[in-house]
N, C-alpha and C positions, 0 to 999 in steps of 0.2 A: 559485400559481406552479408551473409544470411543472418538477419537479426533474430530469427526464431530458433536458431541453433541451441541445442542443449549442451553442446561441447563447452568445456571450461575455458575461460579466458586465461591465458598464460603470458609470461613475459615475452615470448616470441611474437605476440600480437601487438605489443606496444607501438611499433611503427604505424599501425593502422589508425592510431589516435594521436597524430603528431601536432594537432592544433593547440591553441592556448585558451580555448573556450572552457567553461566550467565542466561541461560534459566530457571533453577530452581529458581533462585533468583527473576527473573521477574515474574514467575508463582506464587510464594508465595505472592508477592506484589499484583498481580491481584486478588488472592483469598481474601486477606485482604480487597480490595476495594469492593468485593462482587457484582459487577455490570456487568461483562463482560461474554458473552457466551464463553464456552470452545473453540468452533470452531474458534472464532476470535483471541484468543491467539495464536493458532497454525498457523493460516493463516498469522498473522502479523510477527511471528517469522520466518517462512519458507521464506516468501517474503524478509524480511529485510536482512537476512543473505546472500541470493543469490545476492541481490542488492549490498551489501558491498564487495562481492568478485570481483565485476566488477567496481563499481563506488565509489570513495572516495571524501570526501570534499564537499564543496558547501552548500548553504542554502537548507535545506530539505523543500519542499512544498508538504504537504500531502493533496491532493484534494479528496473531498468526504470522509473525514477522520473518520467519526464516532466518536469513543472515543479518537482517536489520538494516539493509542498505537504504530502503525507502526512508527510514527515520533519519539516517545521516544526511541524505540529500535534502530532506525538508528543512533541517537545521542550516545547511549551507545556503539554501535559497532564501531563508528569512531568519536573520539573526535576532529578531524580536522574540522568537521562540527560544527560550533559554535552556530547555531540557527535553529529553525524549525518554520514553519507556518502551522497550522492545520486548514483546511477550510472545512466547510460543509454548505449546505443550511439551515439545521436545526440541531444544535448540540444536542446530548442527554443530558438531565439534569445531568446524572451521569458521564459525561466526567470530570467535575470538581473534583469529588471524586477520580476517577482513577488518575488524574494528581497530586492531593494532596498526595496520597499514594506513587506514584512513586518518587515524589520529596522529600518525607521524607526518602525513602530508598536510594536515590542518590541525596544528597543535591547539587551536582555540576550541576544538571539539572534545578535548580530553575531559573526562568526567561528566560530560553532559548527556551521554546515552547510557542508560542502565538496562541491562538485560535481566529478564526474569523468566525462569522455566516453571510454568504453572498452568493450571486450567484457566481459560480465558474468563470464565465467570467468577473468578476469585479476585480479579483486579479492581481496585477501587477507582472509580472515575468521577470527574466533576464537570460542571457545565462549561468551564473554560477550556476543557481539553479539545484537541483535534484528533479524533479517532480515525485511523486509517487501516486498511487491510487490502493487500494485493493478493488476489487469488486464494482467499479462504475457501477451502473446498466444501462443496455441498452445504450441509446444515450449519457449518461454521459461519457462513455468510449471514445466516439469520441470527445466529448468536451475537455476532458483531453488531448487527442492526439493533437487536434488543438491548444490548449493553449501552450503546450510544444514546438511544432514546430514553432509557431509564435515568441517565444522567443529564439529559437535555444538552448533549454535546454535539458539536459539528461532526460530520461524517464524510469519509471518502471510502468507497467500496468498489473493488473490481472483482465481481463474483466469478466463480468457475465451478466446473464439475458438478453441475446441478443434479441433485438426487431427486428424481421425479416421484419416487415412491413415497407417498404420504405428503408431498409438497403441496402448498397452496397455489394452485394455478388460476384461481379467481374465476373459474368457469370459462377461461379464454382459449382452452386447448382446441376448440373447434375452428378458431381463426388464426391462432399463433402457434408456432412450434413450442414444445414444452419449456425449454430454458427461457425463451423470451417471455412466455406467459408468466413464469415464476418471477422474473425481474419486473415486469409491468405490475404485477400484483404487489411486489415489495414497494414500489413507488406509490401505489394507491394507498397502501397501509401507512406509509410515512406521511403522506399528505393528511390523512385522517388524524394522525397524531400531532399535527400542528407544524410540520416541517415544510420548508420551501425546498424545491427539488431543482437540480441542474443535471441534465443528462448529457454525457459526452461519450466519445469513443477514442481509444488510443489506436494507432495504426494497426491494421489487421495483418500486415506482414510480420508483426511481432507475435501476435496471438489472435486466433479467431474468437477467443473469449475476451472481447475487447470493450465491453460495455462498462463505462465508468459512471458510477452514481455518486453525486455530491449532494449533500443535504445539510441544512441548518435550520434551527428553530426560527419561526417567523418573528418571535419576540426580540431577536437580536437586530432586526432590520429597522 
């Protein structure tokens, strides 16, 4: 199966996920919803499981959330997070369908994920939050970083669609390609702001934009 496909997962693909692992169960629910591109399932899963290996607990705040799948998976992987807020400037109409199917499959999730359609800079954050964003495009990634740092919150970011016009490349463009220079400069900025950094990658057969940045304030360690 091509994990990078943008084709929607539908009920006819349920037999491809016949196991009883948590991932297979989530995948079958996504297939029943019939609204999510295959790529987004794998991205959300690979990001969420790496996040939970490092960060536990706290309110999950999924910024530029799309369908909100990452928020749901993070709650499934760690029940000590009691709630999640899924925020986007424009929520897809099918987000409600996916939420319904997931909450039918896991009734304990009902009422624990709240969707909000608003600008990302209007959301109140606190230091106990776990701020996540999967493929916030261009400058949205920098906005997510700024919001997390202003609250002193933990952060997980999978950047994409780097907009190099006006971006801070840290003077590294002579050594590194533009998008990598932007991400390295983001890491340097977070370190100056008192954050401890963990850099990882999700599999590149899902997306070539696979650099995962995890960060937390040094004071929590």
